C-alpha positions in Angstrom: 0.1 0.2 0.0 1.2 3.6 -0.7 0.9 5.4 2.7 0.9 9.1 1.0 -2.2 8.4 -0.7 -5.4 8.6 1.1 -6.8 5.2 1.3 -10.4 3.9 1.8 -11.0 1.9 4.6 -11.6 -0.9 3.9 -9.9 -1.1 0.5 -10.5 -3.4 -1.9 -7.6 -4.9 -3.4 -5.2 -2.8 -1.0 -2.2 -4.0 -3.4 -3.7 -1.7 -6.2 -3.9 1.6 -4.4 -1.9 4.3 -5.7 -1.9 7.1 -8.2 -1.2 5.3 -11.4 0.1 6.9 -15.0 1.6 6.0 -18.0 5.3 7.0 -17.9 6.0 10.1 -20.1 8.2 8.2 -22.3 5.6 5.7 -23.6 2.8 8.1 -23.9 2.7 8.1 -27.5 3.2 5.4 -30.2 3.9 5.4 -34.0 2.6 2.3 -35.8 3.3 4.1 -39.4 4.8 7.7 -40.4 1.4 9.0 -40.7 -0.6 7.5 -37.4 0.1 8.3 -33.9 -1.5 6.6 -30.9 -1.9 7.8 -27.5 -3.5 5.9 -24.3 -7.4 7.1 -23.5 -6.4 7.2 -19.7 -2.9 8.7 -19.0 -3.5 8.9 -15.2 -5.8 7.9 -12.4 -6.1 7.7 -8.7 -7.5 4.3 -7.0 -8.0 4.9 -3.2 -9.3 1.4 -2.5 -13.3 2.0 -3.1 -13.0 4.9 -5.7 -11.3 6.2 -8.8 -10.3 9.7 -9.8 -9.8 10.5 -13.2 -10.2 13.2 -16.0 -13.4 12.7 -18.3 -14.4 14.7 -21.3 -17.8 15.9 -21.4 -19.9 14.5 -24.4 -21.9 17.8 -25.0 -21.4 21.4 -24.1 -24.8 21.4 -22.2 -24.0 18.5 -20.1 -23.0 18.9 -16.5 -19.5 18.7 -15.8 -17.4 19.3 -12.7 -15.4 22.6 -12.8 -12.0 20.6 -13.6 -13.3 17.7 -15.8 -12.0 15.5 -12.6 -14.6 13.0 -11.0 -14.1 10.6 -7.9 -16.4 7.8 -9.1 -17.8 4.5 -7.9 -15.4 1.5 -8.8 -15.8 -2.0 -8.5 -13.5 -5.3 -9.6 -14.6 -7.8 -11.9 -12.0 -10.5 -11.4 -8.6 -8.5 -12.2 -10.4 -5.6 -13.8 -11.0 -2.4 -12.4 -14.2 -0.9 -13.4 -15.7 2.7 -13.0 -19.3 4.1 -13.2 -19.1 7.6 -15.2 -21.6 10.4 -13.9 -24.3 9.2 -16.8 -23.1 5.9 -18.0 -22.6 2.4 -17.1 -19.8 0.4 -15.6 -16.6 1.1 -17.8 -13.6 -0.9 -17.7 -10.7 1.0 -16.7 -7.7 -1.2 -16.6 -6.4 -4.7 -15.6 -4.2 -5.0 -12.6 -1.7 -8.0 -13.7 1.7 -8.5 -11.9 1.4 -5.7 -9.6 0.5 -2.9 -12.0 -2.3 -1.8 -14.2 -2.5 -2.0 -18.2 -5.0 -0.9 -20.5 -7.5 -3.8 -21.7 -8.3 -2.7 -25.2 -5.1 -1.7 -26.7 -2.9 -4.2 -28.3 -0.3 -4.3 -27.2 -1.4 -2.5 -23.8 -0.5 0.5 -22.3 0.9 -0.1 -18.9 0.9 2.2 -16.0 3.5 3.1 -13.4 2.8 3.5 -9.9 3.8 7.2 -8.5 6.0 6.6 -5.6 5.5 9.7 -3.5 4.2 13.3 -3.9 7.5 14.2 -4.8 7.5 12.2 -7.8 4.3 13.6 -9.2 4.0 15.5 -12.4 2.2 18.6 -12.3 -1.2 17.0 -13.9 -0.8 14.3 -11.4 -1.7 16.6 -8.4 -5.1 17.5 -9.2 -6.0 14.0 -8.7 -5.1 14.1 -4.8 -7.2 17.2 -4.1 -9.7 16.1 -2.0 -13.2 15.7 -3.5 -16.4 14.1 -2.9 -17.7 10.9 -4.5 -20.0 11.8 -7.7 -23.3 12.3 -6.5 -25.2 10.1 -9.1 -28.4 11.6 -8.4 -27.2 14.6 -11.0 -28.8 14.6 -14.5 -26.9 15.8 -17.3 -29.1 18.7 -17.8 -28.6 20.0 -14.2 -26.1 23.0 -13.9 -22.5 22.6 -13.7 -20.8 23.9 -10.8 -18.8 27.2 -11.3 
């Protein structure tokens, strides 16, 4: 377990708790000279019960958090970590295998590294650590967004 990460009590799968990100040097693949690919999720925080990550709004009029970061319900399906988006159904996030996460729909998969300490954080990692409440699933897509 990573003690510098706020951890849920009790934590489901405590060995998977942490701040996870695709290493900077591995965030782009060039399968051909005219094609570049990037992972869909660069980083996320798993606290043992919830997942915090960046999500894009589908439409301009839809409810969204001020920073597009959400702390969401999560669950395990075998070694697969899933989250429930604000207005969707359970979604695969990553598979936990051999002590680390990897994407599930990419060939080859993108691998996440566990961030070892707050000092090892990149600037874009830090907002994931900010205290935030779990998303209120009673909010509707047409509700006004907070400022």
